[in-house]
C-alpha beads as a LAMMPS data file, in Angstrom:
LAMMPS data file: protein, C-alpha beads

91 atoms
90 bonds

1 atom types
1 bond types

-500.0 500.0 xlo xhi
-500.0 500.0 ylo yhi
-500.0 500.0 zlo zhi

Masses

1 110.0

Atoms # bond

1 1 1 0.000 0.000 0.000
2 1 1 1.347 3.423 -0.967
3 1 1 0.678 6.205 1.522
4 1 1 0.361 9.621 -0.195
5 1 1 2.519 12.441 1.124
6 1 1 0.544 15.117 2.911
7 1 1 1.141 18.802 3.437
8 1 1 2.340 19.993 6.822
9 1 1 -0.347 22.444 7.919
10 1 1 1.148 23.779 11.145
11 1 1 2.220 27.258 10.166
12 1 1 4.331 29.342 10.233
13 1 1 7.516 27.365 9.626
14 1 1 10.817 27.889 7.794
15 1 1 12.452 25.645 5.180
16 1 1 15.659 26.126 3.229
17 1 1 15.560 25.633 -0.539
18 1 1 18.510 26.402 -2.835
19 1 1 20.284 28.401 -0.117
20 1 1 17.280 30.645 0.566
21 1 1 15.082 30.729 3.651
22 1 1 11.425 30.222 2.789
23 1 1 8.949 31.310 5.445
24 1 1 5.684 29.418 4.954
25 1 1 3.174 31.748 6.565
26 1 1 -0.168 30.151 5.717
27 1 1 -1.594 27.087 3.974
28 1 1 -5.256 27.180 2.946
29 1 1 -6.751 23.940 1.576
30 1 1 -9.504 24.234 -1.054
31 1 1 -11.313 21.944 -3.509
32 1 1 -11.628 22.597 -7.218
33 1 1 -14.753 21.961 -9.293
34 1 1 -13.736 18.314 -9.831
35 1 1 -13.363 17.778 -6.080
36 1 1 -9.563 17.592 -6.169
37 1 1 -7.864 19.222 -3.195
38 1 1 -5.402 22.061 -3.818
39 1 1 -3.674 24.619 -1.611
40 1 1 -3.051 28.343 -1.478
41 1 1 0.347 28.704 0.201
42 1 1 1.464 32.150 1.393
43 1 1 5.257 32.415 1.550
44 1 1 8.054 34.934 1.992
45 1 1 11.552 34.303 0.591
46 1 1 14.813 35.601 2.085
47 1 1 18.186 35.252 0.372
48 1 1 21.469 37.085 0.946
49 1 1 19.825 39.654 3.203
50 1 1 17.097 40.442 0.653
51 1 1 13.531 39.628 1.654
52 1 1 10.568 39.439 -0.718
53 1 1 7.069 40.586 0.041
54 1 1 4.666 37.815 1.064
55 1 1 3.057 36.171 -1.962
56 1 1 0.671 33.295 -2.591
57 1 1 1.274 30.182 -4.672
58 1 1 -1.411 27.782 -5.926
59 1 1 -0.359 24.111 -5.883
60 1 1 -1.688 20.570 -5.742
61 1 1 1.325 18.695 -4.291
62 1 1 4.502 19.264 -2.295
63 1 1 6.619 18.647 -5.395
64 1 1 4.721 21.294 -7.352
65 1 1 5.173 23.748 -4.473
66 1 1 8.928 23.131 -4.332
67 1 1 9.208 23.587 -8.118
68 1 1 7.348 26.904 -7.952
69 1 1 9.445 28.047 -4.990
70 1 1 12.667 27.268 -6.872
71 1 1 11.430 29.465 -9.737
72 1 1 10.618 32.325 -7.327
73 1 1 14.029 31.992 -5.642
74 1 1 15.723 32.132 -9.049
75 1 1 13.799 35.346 -9.830
76 1 1 14.897 36.867 -6.517
77 1 1 18.529 35.940 -7.143
78 1 1 18.400 37.324 -10.688
79 1 1 16.855 40.620 -9.596
80 1 1 19.489 40.953 -6.863
81 1 1 22.234 40.256 -9.412
82 1 1 20.849 42.773 -11.943
83 1 1 20.001 45.547 -9.472
84 1 1 23.001 45.054 -7.207
85 1 1 22.831 46.354 -3.644
86 1 1 19.457 48.037 -3.234
87 1 1 19.131 49.532 0.268
88 1 1 15.325 49.450 0.420
89 1 1 15.283 45.677 -0.247
90 1 1 17.650 44.844 2.617
91 1 1 16.203 43.404 5.793

Bonds

1 1 1 2
2 1 2 3
3 1 3 4
4 1 4 5
5 1 5 6
6 1 6 7
7 1 7 8
8 1 8 9
9 1 9 10
10 1 10 11
11 1 11 12
12 1 12 13
13 1 13 14
14 1 14 15
15 1 15 16
16 1 16 17
17 1 17 18
18 1 18 19
19 1 19 20
20 1 20 21
21 1 21 22
22 1 22 23
23 1 23 24
24 1 24 25
25 1 25 26
26 1 26 27
27 1 27 28
28 1 28 29
29 1 29 30
30 1 30 31
31 1 31 32
32 1 32 33
33 1 33 34
34 1 34 35
35 1 35 36
36 1 36 37
37 1 37 38
38 1 38 39
39 1 39 40
40 1 40 41
41 1 41 42
42 1 42 43
43 1 43 44
44 1 44 45
45 1 45 46
46 1 46 47
47 1 47 48
48 1 48 49
49 1 49 50
50 1 50 51
51 1 51 52
52 1 52 53
53 1 53 54
54 1 54 55
55 1 55 56
56 1 56 57
57 1 57 58
58 1 58 59
59 1 59 60
60 1 60 61
61 1 61 62
62 1 62 63
63 1 63 64
64 1 64 65
65 1 65 66
66 1 66 67
67 1 67 68
68 1 68 69
69 1 69 70
70 1 70 71
71 1 71 72
72 1 72 73
73 1 73 74
74 1 74 75
75 1 75 76
76 1 76 77
77 1 77 78
78 1 78 79
79 1 79 80
80 1 80 81
81 1 81 82
82 1 82 83
83 1 83 84
84 1 84 85
85 1 85 86
86 1 86 87
87 1 87 88
88 1 88 89
89 1 89 90
90 1 90 91
């Protein structure tokens, strides 16, 4: 018997992905029109002293959430590389 992986719903908590701290602030479970469960996950990403604003991701599984978080972390790293040291983005 295969046991499906479940979301951890005790929030807030912090995980580290690709060298960035990801603050998971809220997880809201919902059901779509087909009855399949999905989640709205509110997160905040911090990397190299730069902290993003809280934003929400829509996902069905943990793997999808991690994939979307890796894309957001890459965007944060790229913007930090292109803009350089921006004082108003520092924590």
